[in-house]
N, C-alpha and C positions, 0 to 999 in steps of 0.2 A: 444509532440504534433506533428501531421503530418504537413508537409509544405503546402499541398494543399488538397482539398476535394477529388480529384481523388485518391490520395494515401490512404486517410482515408477510402474511400469507398471500396477499394481493401482489406484493412486490416479487415474491418468489415465483408466482404464476407467470408474471411477465418476463422474469429472467429465464424461466424454462422455455417460454415461447420464443425467446431470442436464440435459444440453443446454447446458452452460457453454461460452461462446465465448471467454473470455479469463481468464487468471489473472495474479496479481501475484507477481513473484519478485525477490528481492535478487540483483543481479549485483555482489557486493561487490569493491571494489578489492583488498582483501587476499587474496582467493581467486584473483583473476585475475592479479595481479602481486605475487607474494610476495617477489620481489626486483626491484630496479630494472631495467627493460627486459627482464625475463623473463616473458613472457605465456603463460598456460596456460588455455585455454578448455575443456579436457576435462570439467571438472566440470559445465559448462553445456551443452555441445554435445548431449549425449544428451537432456536435457530439451527443448531448443529443437527438435531434429529430431523427437522423439516427439510433441510438441505439434503441430508442423506437419503431420505425417502424420494427425493426428486433427482437423485444422481448428480447433485451439485457439490463439488468439493469446496473446502474452505482453506484459504491462506490466512492463518491466524497470526496477528501481530502481538508479540509479547513486549510489554512496557506498561506504564511509565512509573516513575517513583510514587509510592503511596504516601499520602499526607501524614499518616500515623508514624512514619519513620522520621519525621522532622524535616524531610527534604521537599523542595518544590517539585511539582510533577515533572518538570523538564530537566531537573538535576540528575546527574548520574546517581544510581542508588548508593546511599550512604550506609546502608545495612546490606552488604553483599550476601551474607548468609540467608537473610530473610528473602531477598529477591530471588536467589537461586532456588529456595524452597518453593516459592510461588511458581517458578518455571517448572520445576520437577513435578509438583502437584497437578498443575494444569495439563501438562503434556501427558502425564499418566492417566488423568481423568478421561482424556479423549484419545486414548491409545489406539483404539480400533476405528476411530471416526475421523481424525485429522492427521494428515501426514506432512503437510507443508507448514513450516513455522518461520516467521520473520522476526528477527531480533531488533526491536525499536523501529521507529519511522524517522527518516531524515536525520540521522545522528550527526550529520555534518552541518546542520543548521542550528544557529543559536536559539531558534524558536523551540526546537525539540530537545536539544542537548546543550546545556550551558553549565559551566564554561567549556569552550572548545580548547582542545590541547593536541591538535594534529592527529586525532583519532587514537591516541595512546591508551586512554582509559577505556574507550569503547572496544578496542581490539583485545585488551586484557580480559574484559568481561565476555566478549564474543567467544573466546577460546573455552571458557567455562560453560557458557550457555550451550554451545555446540556439543561439547562432550556430554553434558547432561541429557540433551535431547536425543542424541544417538544412543546413549546407554539405555534409555527407555525403550527405544525401538530403532535398530540399525537402519531400517528402511525409511525412517523419517528424512525429510528433505529440509535443509536449513538455508534460508535466504539472508543475505545482508539486509540491514535496515535500508529501505529505499533511499538512495542518495539523491540530492538535489541536482538541478540542471548543471551546476559546476562541480558535481560530485566526483569527476574523474581525478581531481586533486586529492580528495579524501580517499578515494580508492587506492591511489598510489601510496598514500600513507599507511593504509591498512595492510597492504602487501609488504611495505618496508618494515612495518612493525611486527611482521611474522604471522599475519592472519590468513595467509593464502590457503592453508589446509583446513580452515575452520568455517567454511561455508561451501554450499554446493552450487548456488546460483547467484550470479551478480544481479543486483537490483538497482534500478536507475529510474528517475522521474524526469523525462525530457520535455518539460514545459517550455513553450516559446510563444512569442507574440503571434497570434493567428493571422495578423495582417502583414507580417514580415515575409517578403518574398523568398528570402534565402534562409528561412528558419529551419527547414529540413536539411539543408546543406550543413548548417551548424551542428545539428544532431548527428549527422554522418561523421563529421569531424570528431565529435566527442566519443562516439562509438569506436572510431579508429584508435583513439588514445586508450580506451579500455582494452581493446584487443592487443595493443602493443605492450601494455603492462602484463596482461595474461601470458603472452609469449615470453616476456622477459623472465618470468618465474616458472616457465614450462607448465602452465596451468591450462586445463581444458574445461572451461565452464560455460554453460549457457547463460543467456541474458534475458531477464524478465523486466519489462517496463511496467511497473505496477501502479503508476499514475501518469495519465496524460489526459488533456482535455482543454476545453475552452467554454465560455458561457454561450448560451443560446437565448438571447434577449436580455435587455438591460432593465432591471427592476425599477430603478430610479436614478436620478442624477447623482445620488450619493453611493451608487452601487456599481462602480466601474471595476475594471480588472487591470488590464495591462496598459499602462500609460493613458489611463482614462478612456480606453476604447473597449467596447464589447461587441462581438458579432451578434447579428440577429439569428433567429432559429434556422433559417435556410443556410446562412453562412456557417453556422455551427455544423450542420450536416455535411457540408462540403469539406470542411476542415477535417472532420472525422474520417471521411472516405479517403481523402488525400493522405492523411497521416498514417492510417492503417496500411494502406496499399504500399506506401514507401517503407515503413518500419518493418513490416513483415518480410520484406525483400532483403533486409540487411543481414549480413553474416552473424550467426549466433543468436539472433533475436528469436526466442521461442514463444513467448506469450506477451500480450499487451492487455492492460486493464484500463478501462475508461473511468475517469473520476468526474462525476459520481453518477450513480444510476438515476437518482431522483432529485429534482430541485428541492432546496431547503428553505425554510421560513426564517430568513435573516440569521441563520446559524453562523455564517462566516462574516456577515456584514460587508460583503463586497460581491463582485461578479461571480465568485465561486458558487454562490447560492443558486446560480442559473446554469450550472454545468450539466444538469441531469439530462438523461435521454427521455425521461417523462417529467411532466409538470407536477406540481405539488398535489394536484387532484388525480394523479395517475394517468391523465390523458397523454397520448403519445406525441412526441415532437417529431419533426422530420428526421432528426438524427437517429431516432429509434428505428425508423424504416430503413435508413442507410445501414445501420448497424446490423440489422437482421440479415443483410446480405453478406455480411463479413463474419467469419469465424473469429470469436474474440472472447473477452472476459470483462468483468465489471467489478466495481467496488460497491459494497453495500453501504449506502450513505448514512452518515450520522444524522440523527434527528431528535 
């Protein structure tokens, strides 16, 4: 989230210049309902309205556990009724402005969902979240929480747990080592497994890749990313071009989101801080220029 509206305005101007039609934003429970039954959407209303005026849609992520419930942020909600009330209130508040909703981020990762239980708890809650979102507006579109690079195992579990009818779009984060020559072949293999699972359950779903990226310059010796290696800005641009051209040619892949739009100031404390298409001062990287030639999407970066 940007620190002030002026910075946000500048980012949206650049997003519009790129021809971006949708961005992905966390609508965190803790920010919207800091105390039980006290909802405050001011933090998000400006973003939503500004994007609407610029014909940019939002993919809104719903999560994570609020501290006042006694759970850690990455624990499954321990007050399910309160969580579902937050979902219902948020979706209703943006009924005519947001139609794409994602339930959690990377729920197959211990970082975002702990403890793991083969997606059983996630799938049970997914069914309720999906039904709530659809009851507010049947035209709403529900995405799975973006699954990690090995997420096809979790995807298999979601389907075996009976979750196949409770999402509209498969959501996958195909990160890989940008220096690995067979990296895209590995992604092709994983996408094939996703399609095989869909066919097994007679499901016809599109696939969105809501996070992909790599650094573009190494901030410091302590700011590496994959196996201690980070591409420079020109290598980042070539990685973007190669990845997008390949992934958009794959069966069922409908949208790709680059993570992230702008470099961050030691937010992640690793090479992810340099994922941006623009630098911290909003100056454009070579990847920005490459991206401009490709129809795509972006993630509004946290800050």
